[in-house]
C-alpha positions, 0 to 999 in steps of 0.5 A: 452442490455442484453449482455451489462448488463451481461458483466457489471455484470461479470466485477463487478458493483462496479468496473464499476461505479469506472472506469466510474468515473475515465474515466469521470474525465480524459475526464473533465481534457482533456476538461479543457486543462490539461497537460495530459502527466503530469497527466498520468506520475503522475498516474504511479508514484502513482501507483508504490508508492502504489502497494506494499501496495496493494499486501501486502492484498493478503497473509492476505486475502487468509490466513484467517486473512481478510483485513490487517488494521494492515499493519501499523505495517509493515510500521513502521518496514520498516521506522525504517529499512530505518532510520538505512540505513540513520544513516549508511550514506549509499547512492545510491543503497547500502543504499536502499538495506540495508534498504530493507534487514533490513525491511524483518527481522523487518517486519517478527518479528513484523508480527510473533507477530501480527499474534499470536495476530490475532489467539487469536481474530478470528472473529474481526480481522479487528477491532482489527488490526485497533486499533493495528495500531493506538496504534503502531503509538503513541507508535513509536511517543515516539520511534522517540524521544528517539531512539539513532540516531545521523545523523545530517540530521535526528535529530532536529537542536535545542537540538539535540535529536529526529528525525525530523517529515520529513526526506529527502532522498536527497543525499541518495536514493531519486527516485533511483528506480523511475529514473531507466530505465525511458522512455518517450512515447508521453511525458508520463514518464514511470518508467520502473525499478520501474514498473519491481520491482512491476511486479517481486513482483507480479509474485512471489506472484502469484507463491506463491499462487500456490505452496504447502504452498500457496495452504495450506494457501488458504485452511486455510483461505477458510474453516478452519475446512475442512483444519484442518481435512486434516492435515493443521495447520490453526493457523500456515498458518495464522501467515505465512500469516501475516508475509508475509503481514507485510514484504510487508508493510515494504518493501512497505514503503521503495519503497514509500519513495524513490519515495516521496522523504522523510520518514515521521514519528510520526502520518504520517503513521496513515491512510496509511492502508486505501488506499491499503484496498480500492484499492483492494476492488474497484479492485474486492477483497473481505474479503475472495478472492483476485487476483493479477489482483484485486491488479493491477486494484484497485490500478490503479483506485484508484490512477487515481481518486486521481491524476486527481480529485485535478487538475480538481477541482482546475481548476474548482474552482481556488479560495479558494484552494479546491484542497486538501479539494477535495483530502480528500473528494474523497479519503475518499469517495472511502474508504467508498464506498469500505468498503460497498462492502467488503462483495464481491459485485463485 
């Protein structure tokens, strides 16, 4: 019993609880006769959609700006980049590569300004970031109405001004990465192309954290006084970390949109920062420490629970349409639990 207890503590008590819950849901789904191949395919699809957002937490945490609740700024920059690619009516790989290429400078510029702000509110980064993200969403609600987009598939049919709430990618680059190099094993669709992109991004982030700049950034985040004493510009490292995090958020929304099939505007990005924050926390990260393994495990656990809980509850209580209600309860419950563990209690 002592050995089992030690292994649980090494794995992390909070992670163990969430893992057990995810496994329990899968068992219930199997006993209900759910199509497990569809569920596992959905889990992998959702993992691919959200992994970039979770990865964006790595540079913000190691640089000392804590959990990036302001990733919404990067998401808005990425949406703007994506809409410009649609306005140019680029399709296929040309369209999505254009969107990704534009997302990098847009995210970097926004991230630079955001990093400057965070340097002026040290100690209150997460609170300020949350409100900055909310404010940016509402500012862009005005922007989506007044920006001079003319593509008929994007603007309102009546009046011809302002962007639609939901803009489809059908005919542009819908699922272009999600359908790339797909294979089916035992009925489960594995999106090899998208997973390879995520694996490459994780590997590059791993290399970055081991580089000279990455080590300096980690030192600035772990012990700013010591880092400053040995010649590290702490404020500069915080800005660079914020810029990288924001760029990853901008790239992430384009990856998400091509898998989802739509760009969602106006208030849709409001709470998107909560999901990657919760994912990395239940994966074992804290406000001061994070690894790539926390990103992968946390995203997989979080998306497994979200993907499986809805059909399980819908079958248990088919009347009343409780599926979406349960999704909201479960997702927010996990976020609350993850934030309660944010201090570093694995």
